C-alpha atoms as an extended CHARMM CRD file, in Angstrom:
* protein
*
       274  EXT
         1         1  MET       CA            -10.7280000000      -21.3560000000      -22.4440000000  PROA      1               0.0000000000
         2         2  GLN       CA            -11.3330000000      -24.6830000000      -24.0800000000  PROA      2               0.0000000000
         3         3  ASN       CA            -13.7830000000      -24.7190000000      -26.9040000000  PROA      3               0.0000000000
         4         4  ASP       CA            -14.5790000000      -21.3420000000      -26.1430000000  PROA      4               0.0000000000
         5         5  ASN       CA            -15.7330000000      -22.5270000000      -22.2920000000  PROA      5               0.0000000000
         6         6  LEU       CA            -13.9210000000      -20.7180000000      -19.1340000000  PROA      6               0.0000000000
         7         7  GLU       CA            -12.2800000000      -23.4870000000      -17.7260000000  PROA      7               0.0000000000
         8         8  GLY       CA            -10.5390000000      -21.2270000000      -14.8530000000  PROA      8               0.0000000000
         9         9  TRP       CA             -9.4800000000      -18.0020000000      -14.0380000000  PROA      9               0.0000000000
        10        10  GLY       CA             -6.6650000000      -16.0720000000      -11.9190000000  PROA      10              0.0000000000
        11        11  PHE       CA             -4.2660000000      -18.1900000000      -10.6660000000  PROA      11              0.0000000000
        12        12  SER       CA             -6.3890000000      -21.1790000000      -11.2490000000  PROA      12              0.0000000000
        13        13  CYS       CA             -5.3830000000      -20.6080000000      -15.1820000000  PROA      13              0.0000000000
        14        14  ASN       CA             -2.4540000000      -22.9850000000      -16.2920000000  PROA      14              0.0000000000
        15        15  PRO       CA             -0.7640000000      -21.1610000000      -19.2400000000  PROA      15              0.0000000000
        16        16  GLU       CA              1.7390000000      -24.1980000000      -19.6320000000  PROA      16              0.0000000000
        17        17  ASN       CA             -1.4190000000      -26.2810000000      -20.4660000000  PROA      17              0.0000000000
        18        18  ASP       CA             -1.5060000000      -26.5120000000      -24.2710000000  PROA      18              0.0000000000
        19        19  SER       CA             -4.6750000000      -27.6090000000      -25.0780000000  PROA      19              0.0000000000
        20        20  GLN       CA             -6.2650000000      -24.2820000000      -23.3400000000  PROA      20              0.0000000000
        21        21  GLU       CA             -6.6200000000      -21.0220000000      -24.5380000000  PROA      21              0.0000000000
        22        22  THR       CA             -5.0450000000      -18.1420000000      -22.0970000000  PROA      22              0.0000000000
        23        23  ASN       CA             -6.1680000000      -14.5940000000      -22.3750000000  PROA      23              0.0000000000
        24        24  HSD       CA             -4.7620000000      -11.9810000000      -20.7880000000  PROA      24              0.0000000000
        25        25  TYR       CA             -3.7540000000       -7.8020000000      -21.2150000000  PROA      25              0.0000000000
        26        26  PHE       CA             -6.7290000000       -7.1290000000      -23.3550000000  PROA      26              0.0000000000
        27        27  LYS       CA             -7.8210000000       -4.2380000000      -21.1450000000  PROA      27              0.0000000000
        28        28  LEU       CA             -7.2310000000       -1.5530000000      -24.1530000000  PROA      28              0.0000000000
        29        29  ASN       CA             -9.2780000000       -3.5380000000      -26.1820000000  PROA      29              0.0000000000
        30        30  LEU       CA            -12.4080000000       -2.6730000000      -24.3700000000  PROA      30              0.0000000000
        31        31  ASP       CA            -12.7660000000        0.4710000000      -25.9230000000  PROA      31              0.0000000000
        32        32  PRO       CA            -14.3870000000       -0.1530000000      -29.6080000000  PROA      32              0.0000000000
        33        33  ILE       CA            -12.2410000000        2.6110000000      -31.1360000000  PROA      33              0.0000000000
        34        34  TYR       CA             -9.0120000000        1.2620000000      -29.6410000000  PROA      34              0.0000000000
        35        35  LYS       CA             -6.9590000000       -0.8120000000      -32.8810000000  PROA      35              0.0000000000
        36        36  GLY       CA             -4.0430000000       -2.7370000000      -31.4540000000  PROA      36              0.0000000000
        37        37  PRO       CA             -1.1380000000       -4.7190000000      -33.2330000000  PROA      37              0.0000000000
        38        38  ALA       CA             -1.9770000000       -7.4700000000      -35.4980000000  PROA      38              0.0000000000
        39        39  GLY       CA             -2.9670000000      -10.6860000000      -33.7240000000  PROA      39              0.0000000000
        40        40  ASP       CA             -4.8190000000       -8.3990000000      -31.1650000000  PROA      40              0.0000000000
        41        41  PRO       CA             -8.0630000000       -9.7720000000      -29.6780000000  PROA      41              0.0000000000
        42        42  SER       CA            -11.2840000000       -7.9680000000      -31.5410000000  PROA      42              0.0000000000
        43        43  HSD       CA            -13.3690000000       -5.8490000000      -29.1260000000  PROA      43              0.0000000000
        44        44  ALA       CA            -16.3620000000       -8.6770000000      -28.9780000000  PROA      44              0.0000000000
        45        45  GLU       CA            -13.3640000000      -11.0900000000      -27.7720000000  PROA      45              0.0000000000
        46        46  ALA       CA            -12.7780000000       -8.9100000000      -25.2590000000  PROA      46              0.0000000000
        47        47  CYS       CA            -15.7980000000       -8.2690000000      -23.4260000000  PROA      47              0.0000000000
        48        48  LYS       CA            -16.8410000000      -12.0620000000      -23.7340000000  PROA      48              0.0000000000
        49        49  TRP       CA            -13.0540000000      -12.6450000000      -21.5470000000  PROA      49              0.0000000000
        50        50  PHE       CA            -14.3400000000       -9.4760000000      -19.4660000000  PROA      50              0.0000000000
        51        51  ARG       CA            -17.7790000000      -10.8230000000      -18.9420000000  PROA      51              0.0000000000
        52        52  ASP       CA            -16.4260000000      -14.4250000000      -18.0710000000  PROA      52              0.0000000000
        53        53  TYR       CA            -13.8920000000      -12.6910000000      -15.7200000000  PROA      53              0.0000000000
        54        54  LEU       CA            -16.6590000000      -11.1190000000      -14.1880000000  PROA      54              0.0000000000
        55        55  ALA       CA            -19.2510000000      -13.6170000000      -13.9220000000  PROA      55              0.0000000000
        56        56  SER       CA            -16.1140000000      -16.1710000000      -12.0710000000  PROA      56              0.0000000000
        57        57  ILE       CA            -15.6180000000      -12.9410000000       -9.4530000000  PROA      57              0.0000000000
        58        58  ARG       CA            -19.1170000000      -12.3960000000       -8.7610000000  PROA      58              0.0000000000
        59        59  GLU       CA            -19.6190000000      -15.5620000000       -8.0270000000  PROA      59              0.0000000000
        60        60  HSD       CA            -16.7320000000      -16.1090000000       -5.9320000000  PROA      60              0.0000000000
        61        61  THR       CA            -17.4310000000      -13.0750000000       -4.1870000000  PROA      61              0.0000000000
        62        62  LEU       CA            -21.5140000000      -14.4250000000       -3.0150000000  PROA      62              0.0000000000
        63        63  LYS       CA            -20.0420000000      -17.3540000000       -2.1680000000  PROA      63              0.0000000000
        64        64  PHE       CA            -17.8270000000      -16.1240000000        0.0450000000  PROA      64              0.0000000000
        65        65  LEU       CA            -20.7020000000      -13.3970000000        1.5100000000  PROA      65              0.0000000000
        66        66  LYS       CA            -23.1160000000      -16.1770000000        1.7570000000  PROA      66              0.0000000000
        67        67  ALA       CA            -20.8820000000      -18.4190000000        3.9210000000  PROA      67              0.0000000000
        68        68  SER       CA            -19.6920000000      -14.9520000000        6.1240000000  PROA      68              0.0000000000
        69        69  PHE       CA            -22.6580000000      -13.8170000000        6.8400000000  PROA      69              0.0000000000
        70        70  VAL       CA            -25.9250000000      -15.1260000000        8.7130000000  PROA      70              0.0000000000
        71        71  GLN       CA            -29.1430000000      -14.6050000000        6.0050000000  PROA      71              0.0000000000
        72        72  PHE       CA            -27.0940000000      -12.9450000000        3.7980000000  PROA      72              0.0000000000
        73        73  GLU       CA            -29.6190000000      -13.4130000000        1.1840000000  PROA      73              0.0000000000
        74        74  ARG       CA            -31.9930000000      -11.3040000000        2.9050000000  PROA      74              0.0000000000
        75        75  LYS       CA            -29.4200000000       -8.3240000000        2.3730000000  PROA      75              0.0000000000
        76        76  ARG       CA            -28.8190000000       -5.3520000000        0.2720000000  PROA      76              0.0000000000
        77        77  VAL       CA            -25.9550000000       -5.5730000000       -1.3900000000  PROA      77              0.0000000000
        78        78  GLU       CA            -23.9250000000       -2.6270000000       -3.5290000000  PROA      78              0.0000000000
        79        79  PHE       CA            -21.2200000000       -3.3410000000       -5.9810000000  PROA      79              0.0000000000
        80        80  VAL       CA            -19.0980000000       -0.2600000000       -6.6460000000  PROA      80              0.0000000000
        81        81  PHE       CA            -16.5430000000       -0.1730000000       -9.2970000000  PROA      81              0.0000000000
        82        82  SER       CA            -13.8010000000        1.9240000000      -10.1830000000  PROA      82              0.0000000000
        83        83  VAL       CA            -11.9590000000        2.6060000000      -13.3800000000  PROA      83              0.0000000000
        84        84  PRO       CA             -8.3870000000        3.4950000000      -14.1590000000  PROA      84              0.0000000000
        85        85  THR       CA             -6.9120000000        7.0290000000      -14.5010000000  PROA      85              0.0000000000
        86        86  VAL       CA             -4.8000000000        6.0440000000      -17.4330000000  PROA      86              0.0000000000
        87        87  SER       CA             -4.0450000000        8.9260000000      -19.9750000000  PROA      87              0.0000000000
        88        88  SER       CA             -3.0740000000        8.1750000000      -23.8640000000  PROA      88              0.0000000000
        89        89  SER       CA              0.3150000000        9.9400000000      -22.8760000000  PROA      89              0.0000000000
        90        90  SER       CA              1.1030000000        7.1670000000      -20.3920000000  PROA      90              0.0000000000
        91        91  LEU       CA              1.2120000000        4.2370000000      -22.2070000000  PROA      91              0.0000000000
        92        92  ASN       CA              2.6460000000        5.7850000000      -25.8110000000  PROA      92              0.0000000000
        93        93  HSD       CA              6.0900000000        3.3120000000      -25.3000000000  PROA      93              0.0000000000
        94        94  ILE       CA              4.0150000000        0.3510000000      -25.8960000000  PROA      94              0.0000000000
        95        95  VAL       CA              1.7450000000        1.7650000000      -28.5800000000  PROA      95              0.0000000000
        96        96  SER       CA              0.7340000000        4.2920000000      -30.6850000000  PROA      96              0.0000000000
        97        97  ALA       CA             -0.7650000000        7.3030000000      -28.0940000000  PROA      97              0.0000000000
        98        98  ASN       CA             -3.7210000000        7.9730000000      -31.0720000000  PROA      98              0.0000000000
        99        99  MET       CA             -4.4580000000        4.3470000000      -30.5490000000  PROA      99              0.0000000000
       100       100  LEU       CA             -5.8520000000        5.1870000000      -27.1230000000  PROA      100             0.0000000000
       101       101  LYS       CA             -8.5730000000        6.5770000000      -25.5410000000  PROA      101             0.0000000000
       102       102  THR       CA             -8.8130000000        8.1410000000      -22.0910000000  PROA      102             0.0000000000
       103       103  TRP       CA            -10.8720000000        6.0150000000      -19.5520000000  PROA      103             0.0000000000
       104       104  ARG       CA            -12.7150000000        9.2010000000      -18.5610000000  PROA      104             0.0000000000
       105       105  ASP       CA            -14.8930000000        9.2210000000      -21.6210000000  PROA      105             0.0000000000
       106       106  PRO       CA            -18.4110000000        8.7450000000      -19.9940000000  PROA      106             0.0000000000
       107       107  ARG       CA            -19.4300000000        6.8120000000      -23.4550000000  PROA      107             0.0000000000
       108       108  LEU       CA            -16.5180000000        3.8930000000      -22.6140000000  PROA      108             0.0000000000
       109       109  ILE       CA            -17.5020000000        4.4700000000      -19.1280000000  PROA      109             0.0000000000
       110       110  LYS       CA            -21.2040000000        3.4910000000      -19.8060000000  PROA      110             0.0000000000
       111       111  ARG       CA            -20.0430000000        0.3520000000      -21.7400000000  PROA      111             0.0000000000
       112       112  ILE       CA            -17.7640000000       -0.9300000000      -19.3830000000  PROA      112             0.0000000000
       113       113  GLU       CA            -20.6280000000       -0.9250000000      -16.7690000000  PROA      113             0.0000000000
       114       114  GLU       CA            -23.1740000000       -2.7950000000      -19.7810000000  PROA      114             0.0000000000
       115       115  GLN       CA            -20.4940000000       -5.2100000000      -19.6520000000  PROA      115             0.0000000000
       116       116  ILE       CA            -20.5180000000       -5.2300000000      -15.7460000000  PROA      116             0.0000000000
       117       117  GLY       CA            -24.1680000000       -5.5540000000      -15.9120000000  PROA      117             0.0000000000
       118       118  ALA       CA            -24.2900000000       -8.3270000000      -18.4770000000  PROA      118             0.0000000000
       119       119  SER       CA            -21.5500000000      -10.3280000000      -15.9030000000  PROA      119             0.0000000000
       120       120  GLY       CA            -24.7010000000      -10.6080000000      -13.5670000000  PROA      120             0.0000000000
       121       121  PHE       CA            -23.7050000000       -8.3510000000      -11.1920000000  PROA      121             0.0000000000
       122       122  GLY       CA            -27.0290000000       -6.3010000000      -10.3520000000  PROA      122             0.0000000000
       123       123  ARG       CA            -28.9920000000       -9.3420000000      -11.1540000000  PROA      123             0.0000000000
       124       124  ASN       CA            -30.5640000000      -10.2990000000       -8.2290000000  PROA      124             0.0000000000
       125       125  PRO       CA            -33.5650000000       -7.7250000000       -7.0700000000  PROA      125             0.0000000000
       126       126  ASN       CA            -31.4050000000       -7.0180000000       -3.6230000000  PROA      126             0.0000000000
       127       127  GLU       CA            -28.1480000000       -6.2760000000       -5.8190000000  PROA      127             0.0000000000
       128       128  ARG       CA            -26.4630000000       -2.8230000000       -7.1290000000  PROA      128             0.0000000000
       129       129  ALA       CA            -23.8220000000       -2.3530000000       -9.4690000000  PROA      129             0.0000000000
       130       130  HSD       CA            -22.1000000000        0.9410000000      -10.6490000000  PROA      130             0.0000000000
       131       131  ILE       CA            -19.0730000000        2.9180000000      -11.7710000000  PROA      131             0.0000000000
       132       132  THR       CA            -18.6770000000        5.7090000000       -9.4690000000  PROA      132             0.0000000000
       133       133  LEU       CA            -14.7700000000        7.4120000000       -9.4200000000  PROA      133             0.0000000000
       134       134  THR       CA            -11.2790000000        6.6610000000      -10.9000000000  PROA      134             0.0000000000
       135       135  GLU       CA             -9.3050000000        4.3850000000       -8.9230000000  PROA      135             0.0000000000
       136       136  ALA       CA             -7.1700000000        7.4760000000       -7.4990000000  PROA      136             0.0000000000
       137       137  GLU       CA            -10.0200000000        9.3150000000       -6.4070000000  PROA      137             0.0000000000
       138       138  ALA       CA            -11.5220000000        6.1280000000       -4.3190000000  PROA      138             0.0000000000
       139       139  ALA       CA             -7.8330000000        6.0740000000       -2.9330000000  PROA      139             0.0000000000
       140       140  ALA       CA             -8.4210000000        9.7370000000       -1.8600000000  PROA      140             0.0000000000
       141       141  VAL       CA            -11.8640000000        9.3970000000       -0.6100000000  PROA      141             0.0000000000
       142       142  TYR       CA            -10.9410000000        6.5720000000        1.5850000000  PROA      142             0.0000000000
       143       143  ALA       CA             -7.9240000000        8.5130000000        3.3000000000  PROA      143             0.0000000000
       144       144  LEU       CA            -10.4840000000       11.6460000000        4.0030000000  PROA      144             0.0000000000
       145       145  LYS       CA            -12.5780000000        9.1510000000        5.9010000000  PROA      145             0.0000000000
       146       146  SER       CA            -10.4770000000        7.2610000000        7.7940000000  PROA      146             0.0000000000
       147       147  GLY       CA             -9.8960000000       10.5930000000       10.1210000000  PROA      147             0.0000000000
       148       148  MET       CA             -8.3050000000       13.3800000000        8.2080000000  PROA      148             0.0000000000
       149       149  THR       CA             -9.4910000000       16.9400000000        9.3610000000  PROA      149             0.0000000000
       150       150  GLU       CA             -9.1000000000       20.0200000000        7.6100000000  PROA      150             0.0000000000
       151       151  GLY       CA             -5.7840000000       21.5460000000        6.6460000000  PROA      151             0.0000000000
       152       152  GLU       CA             -3.6230000000       18.1820000000        6.6700000000  PROA      152             0.0000000000
       153       153  THR       CA             -1.7670000000       16.9950000000        3.9300000000  PROA      153             0.0000000000
       154       154  PHE       CA             -1.5770000000       13.0960000000        2.3780000000  PROA      154             0.0000000000
       155       155  VAL       CA             -0.0490000000       11.2390000000       -0.2070000000  PROA      155             0.0000000000
       156       156  VAL       CA             -2.2490000000        9.1010000000       -2.7850000000  PROA      156             0.0000000000
       157       157  CYS       CA              0.0530000000        6.4680000000       -4.4590000000  PROA      157             0.0000000000
       158       158  ASP       CA             -2.0210000000        4.6470000000       -7.2110000000  PROA      158             0.0000000000
       159       159  ALA       CA              0.6470000000        1.9270000000       -8.5700000000  PROA      159             0.0000000000
       160       160  GLY       CA             -1.0330000000       -0.5480000000      -10.5400000000  PROA      160             0.0000000000
       161       161  GLY       CA             -0.4450000000       -2.9250000000      -13.3080000000  PROA      161             0.0000000000
       162       162  GLY       CA              0.2010000000       -0.0410000000      -16.0650000000  PROA      162             0.0000000000
       163       163  THR       CA              0.6150000000        3.4180000000      -14.1330000000  PROA      163             0.0000000000
       164       164  SER       CA              1.6950000000        4.9850000000      -10.6720000000  PROA      164             0.0000000000
       165       165  ASP       CA              0.2570000000        7.8210000000       -9.9840000000  PROA      165             0.0000000000
       166       166  VAL       CA              1.0050000000       10.2300000000       -6.9280000000  PROA      166             0.0000000000
       167       167  ASN       CA             -1.1570000000       12.9300000000       -5.9040000000  PROA      167             0.0000000000
       168       168  VAL       CA             -0.7030000000       15.6270000000       -2.6060000000  PROA      168             0.0000000000
       169       169  LEU       CA             -3.5650000000       16.3060000000       -1.2290000000  PROA      169             0.0000000000
       170       170  LYS       CA             -4.6210000000       18.8490000000        1.3480000000  PROA      170             0.0000000000
       171       171  VAL       CA             -8.0920000000       18.4770000000        3.3360000000  PROA      171             0.0000000000
       172       172  LYS       CA             -9.7990000000       21.9010000000        2.4200000000  PROA      172             0.0000000000
       173       173  SER       CA            -13.1350000000       20.2650000000        4.2250000000  PROA      173             0.0000000000
       174       174  ALA       CA            -13.7030000000       16.9600000000        6.2480000000  PROA      174             0.0000000000
       175       175  ARG       CA            -17.5560000000       17.2600000000        6.6100000000  PROA      175             0.0000000000
       176       176  LEU       CA            -17.6600000000       17.9990000000        2.5550000000  PROA      176             0.0000000000
       177       177  MET       CA            -15.3010000000       15.6060000000        1.5750000000  PROA      177             0.0000000000
       178       178  GLU       CA            -13.3300000000       18.6270000000       -0.7540000000  PROA      178             0.0000000000
       179       179  LEU       CA             -9.6770000000       18.1960000000       -1.2770000000  PROA      179             0.0000000000
       180       180  GLU       CA             -7.0350000000       20.5950000000       -3.0380000000  PROA      180             0.0000000000
       181       181  ALA       CA             -4.5160000000       19.0860000000       -5.2520000000  PROA      181             0.0000000000
       182       182  LEU       CA             -0.9730000000       20.3450000000       -4.0300000000  PROA      182             0.0000000000
       183       183  SER       CA              0.8400000000       18.3520000000       -6.4450000000  PROA      183             0.0000000000
       184       184  PHE       CA              0.3760000000       15.4450000000       -8.7380000000  PROA      184             0.0000000000
       185       185  THR       CA              1.6360000000       12.9090000000      -11.1760000000  PROA      185             0.0000000000
       186       186  GLU       CA             -0.4490000000       11.0580000000      -13.3060000000  PROA      186             0.0000000000
       187       187  GLY       CA              0.2050000000        8.2990000000      -15.3650000000  PROA      187             0.0000000000
       188       188  ARG       CA              3.8120000000        7.3410000000      -14.9600000000  PROA      188             0.0000000000
       189       189  ALA       CA              4.1500000000        4.0960000000      -17.0380000000  PROA      189             0.0000000000
       190       190  VAL       CA              6.1550000000        2.1880000000      -13.9670000000  PROA      190             0.0000000000
       191       191  GLY       CA              3.3820000000       -0.1380000000      -13.3230000000  PROA      191             0.0000000000
       192       192  SER       CA              3.7760000000       -3.6000000000      -12.6790000000  PROA      192             0.0000000000
       193       193  THR       CA              2.5750000000       -5.3580000000      -15.8670000000  PROA      193             0.0000000000
       194       194  VAL       CA              4.8370000000       -2.4570000000      -17.5470000000  PROA      194             0.0000000000
       195       195  ILE       CA              7.4250000000       -3.9690000000      -15.7400000000  PROA      195             0.0000000000
       196       196  ASP       CA              7.0770000000       -7.6120000000      -16.7880000000  PROA      196             0.0000000000
       197       197  PHE       CA              6.1530000000       -6.5040000000      -20.1440000000  PROA      197             0.0000000000
       198       198  LYS       CA              9.9660000000       -4.6870000000      -21.1060000000  PROA      198             0.0000000000
       199       199  VAL       CA             11.5570000000       -7.5110000000      -19.1510000000  PROA      199             0.0000000000
       200       200  ARG       CA              9.5280000000      -10.1890000000      -20.9980000000  PROA      200             0.0000000000
       201       201  LEU       CA             10.9800000000       -8.5500000000      -24.3100000000  PROA      201             0.0000000000
       202       202  LEU       CA             14.5420000000       -8.4490000000      -22.7500000000  PROA      202             0.0000000000
       203       203  ILE       CA             14.5430000000      -12.1260000000      -21.6420000000  PROA      203             0.0000000000
       204       204  GLU       CA             13.2560000000      -13.2900000000      -24.9180000000  PROA      204             0.0000000000
       205       205  ARG       CA             15.0320000000      -10.9570000000      -27.4200000000  PROA      205             0.0000000000
       206       206  ARG       CA             18.2000000000      -12.6680000000      -25.4250000000  PROA      206             0.0000000000
       207       207  LEU       CA             16.8880000000      -16.3380000000      -25.1650000000  PROA      207             0.0000000000
       208       208  LYS       CA             16.0770000000      -16.0770000000      -28.9330000000  PROA      208             0.0000000000
       209       209  ARG       CA             20.0480000000      -16.2170000000      -29.7630000000  PROA      209             0.0000000000
       210       210  LEU       CA             19.9590000000      -19.7300000000      -28.5680000000  PROA      210             0.0000000000
       211       211  GLU       CA             16.8500000000      -20.7240000000      -28.9170000000  PROA      211             0.0000000000
       212       212  ARG       CA             18.7920000000      -23.9050000000      -30.6170000000  PROA      212             0.0000000000
       213       213  PHE       CA             19.9050000000      -25.0540000000      -27.2790000000  PROA      213             0.0000000000
       214       214  LEU       CA             16.3110000000      -24.8210000000      -25.4910000000  PROA      214             0.0000000000
       215       215  ASP       CA             15.1880000000      -27.8440000000      -24.0930000000  PROA      215             0.0000000000
       216       216  GLY       CA             11.6770000000      -26.4750000000      -24.9790000000  PROA      216             0.0000000000
       217       217  ASP       CA              9.5990000000      -23.8640000000      -26.3670000000  PROA      217             0.0000000000
       218       218  LEU       CA             10.9190000000      -20.3900000000      -26.1980000000  PROA      218             0.0000000000
       219       219  GLU       CA              7.7780000000      -18.7340000000      -25.2540000000  PROA      219             0.0000000000
       220       220  LEU       CA              7.0540000000      -21.4310000000      -22.5330000000  PROA      220             0.0000000000
       221       221  VAL       CA             10.7290000000      -21.3130000000      -21.1910000000  PROA      221             0.0000000000
       222       222  VAL       CA             10.5700000000      -17.1400000000      -20.9130000000  PROA      222             0.0000000000
       223       223  ASP       CA              6.8000000000      -17.6780000000      -19.3260000000  PROA      223             0.0000000000
       224       224  ARG       CA              8.7050000000      -19.9550000000      -16.8730000000  PROA      224             0.0000000000
       225       225  VAL       CA             11.6790000000      -17.6750000000      -16.2310000000  PROA      225             0.0000000000
       226       226  MET       CA              9.1930000000      -14.6520000000      -15.6920000000  PROA      226             0.0000000000
       227       227  ARG       CA              7.1280000000      -16.6900000000      -13.5210000000  PROA      227             0.0000000000
       228       228  ASN       CA              9.4430000000      -18.4650000000      -11.1210000000  PROA      228             0.0000000000
       229       229  SER       CA             12.6090000000      -16.1630000000      -11.1360000000  PROA      229             0.0000000000
       230       230  PHE       CA             11.8230000000      -13.1260000000      -12.1930000000  PROA      230             0.0000000000
       231       231  GLN       CA              9.2110000000      -11.9500000000       -9.9900000000  PROA      231             0.0000000000
       232       232  SER       CA             10.6740000000      -13.0400000000       -6.8030000000  PROA      232             0.0000000000
       233       233  TYR       CA             13.3270000000      -10.4350000000       -7.7830000000  PROA      233             0.0000000000
       234       234  LYS       CA             10.7960000000       -7.9400000000       -8.3570000000  PROA      234             0.0000000000
       235       235  CYS       CA              8.2420000000       -8.5360000000       -5.4270000000  PROA      235             0.0000000000
       236       236  ASN       CA             11.3090000000       -8.0770000000       -3.5010000000  PROA      236             0.0000000000
       237       237  PHE       CA             13.2420000000       -5.1260000000       -4.7920000000  PROA      237             0.0000000000
       238       238  GLY       CA             14.5090000000       -2.7390000000       -2.1490000000  PROA      238             0.0000000000
       239       239  ALA       CA             14.0840000000       -5.1970000000        0.3570000000  PROA      239             0.0000000000
       240       240  GLU       CA             17.4900000000       -6.2440000000        2.9180000000  PROA      240             0.0000000000
       241       241  GLY       CA             19.5150000000       -8.8920000000        0.7480000000  PROA      241             0.0000000000
       242       242  TYR       CA             18.2090000000       -7.8600000000       -2.8570000000  PROA      242             0.0000000000
       243       243  ASN       CA             20.1620000000       -4.3310000000       -2.9470000000  PROA      243             0.0000000000
       244       244  VAL       CA             22.8640000000       -6.0830000000       -5.3640000000  PROA      244             0.0000000000
       245       245  PRO       CA             24.7540000000       -4.5990000000       -8.8120000000  PROA      245             0.0000000000
       246       246  LYS       CA             23.1450000000       -7.4730000000      -10.6650000000  PROA      246             0.0000000000
       247       247  TYR       CA             20.6200000000      -10.2360000000      -10.7730000000  PROA      247             0.0000000000
       248       248  THR       CA             20.5850000000      -13.6220000000      -12.3460000000  PROA      248             0.0000000000
       249       249  LEU       CA             17.7950000000      -15.7060000000      -13.6820000000  PROA      249             0.0000000000
       250       250  PRO       CA             18.1640000000      -19.6340000000      -13.9800000000  PROA      250             0.0000000000
       251       251  VAL       CA             16.7520000000      -21.3550000000      -17.1820000000  PROA      251             0.0000000000
       252       252  PRO       CA             16.9560000000      -24.8470000000      -16.7530000000  PROA      252             0.0000000000
       253       253  GLU       CA             16.1530000000      -25.7850000000      -20.2160000000  PROA      253             0.0000000000
       254       254  LEU       CA             19.6240000000      -24.1120000000      -21.3750000000  PROA      254             0.0000000000
       255       255  PRO       CA             22.5330000000      -26.9250000000      -21.2020000000  PROA      255             0.0000000000
       256       256  GLN       CA             24.5450000000      -26.6070000000      -17.9440000000  PROA      256             0.0000000000
       257       257  GLY       CA             27.5930000000      -24.2510000000      -18.3040000000  PROA      257             0.0000000000
       258       258  THR       CA             25.9540000000      -22.3780000000      -21.0190000000  PROA      258             0.0000000000
       259       259  ASN       CA             27.3260000000      -19.1440000000      -21.6430000000  PROA      259             0.0000000000
       260       260  ASP       CA             27.0790000000      -16.3560000000      -24.1730000000  PROA      260             0.0000000000
       261       261  PRO       CA             28.4020000000      -12.7160000000      -23.0330000000  PROA      261             0.0000000000
       262       262  GLU       CA             26.5970000000      -11.1320000000      -25.9870000000  PROA      262             0.0000000000
       263       263  ALA       CA             23.3000000000      -12.5820000000      -24.6790000000  PROA      263             0.0000000000
       264       264  GLY       CA             24.1890000000      -11.4610000000      -21.2270000000  PROA      264             0.0000000000
       265       265  ILE       CA             24.1430000000      -15.5820000000      -20.4050000000  PROA      265             0.0000000000
       266       266  GLU       CA             26.4340000000      -16.7550000000      -17.4770000000  PROA      266             0.0000000000
       267       267  ASP       CA             26.3520000000      -19.9900000000      -16.7170000000  PROA      267             0.0000000000
       268       268  SER       CA             22.8500000000      -20.9050000000      -17.9600000000  PROA      268             0.0000000000
       269       269  LYS       CA             21.4240000000      -17.5960000000      -16.1440000000  PROA      269             0.0000000000
       270       270  ILE       CA             20.3400000000      -14.4150000000      -17.4960000000  PROA      270             0.0000000000
       271       271  VAL       CA             22.2720000000      -11.3710000000      -16.0740000000  PROA      271             0.0000000000
       272       272  ILE       CA             20.4630000000       -8.1320000000      -15.4850000000  PROA      272             0.0000000000
       273       273  THR       CA             22.4870000000       -5.2660000000      -14.2940000000  PROA      273             0.0000000000
       274       274  ARG       CA             20.5140000000       -2.1660000000      -12.2780000000  PROA      274             0.0000000000
């Protein structure tokens, strides 16, 4: 954002550009009842950012479809949105549980649907936009439509940014799309964003001890370490060559050869043990 105008979205954002404001992690603030910690964006701000983001997605999607299909303007388009399967108990390690509201609340879903419409989805006569299922339910329906037959059992793993949900389902009727839940684990807080959140706190806490030696702002240094070194480890976790007892995250902004055992710094690198 610059002067309250959208400058970029997604990977086009540059968090190191001090002249621009980068907004993220505001999903919970879309709930008007949610009260976050001091400094959190207001509900109105979160809604505006959400509309700006969705409008950018719509523009990008329509541009791609128009380039991919002949006479696309004459075709009917249906945009189907899902909602997270987050429950309040799954995130109480970050904020108080009484501050959260389940995404199953029809009033909240209705408000989100209104924001989707306000961003431009469904604006054209040939467009329709609506919310149907939760993300986990949508994954189960897709699996059922992929050729599952009565009596078969399958596992749906919805590993997202905030939580991971695992469901074991049995097909009772493929024709009626009826499923039986044999086992489920909903809302375990091991999502990608939660992992980033905890590691960021760890890195920030360690570098805070050596802030006076850093060649640059602490927040920007943490951003670079997260974006460059840590993401590579996270995305390759479990792969051959990455099953090691400790990981080292270089901090180029520290003077060469910096060591601080109490901060877990060895040779200007943050050491994280498994």
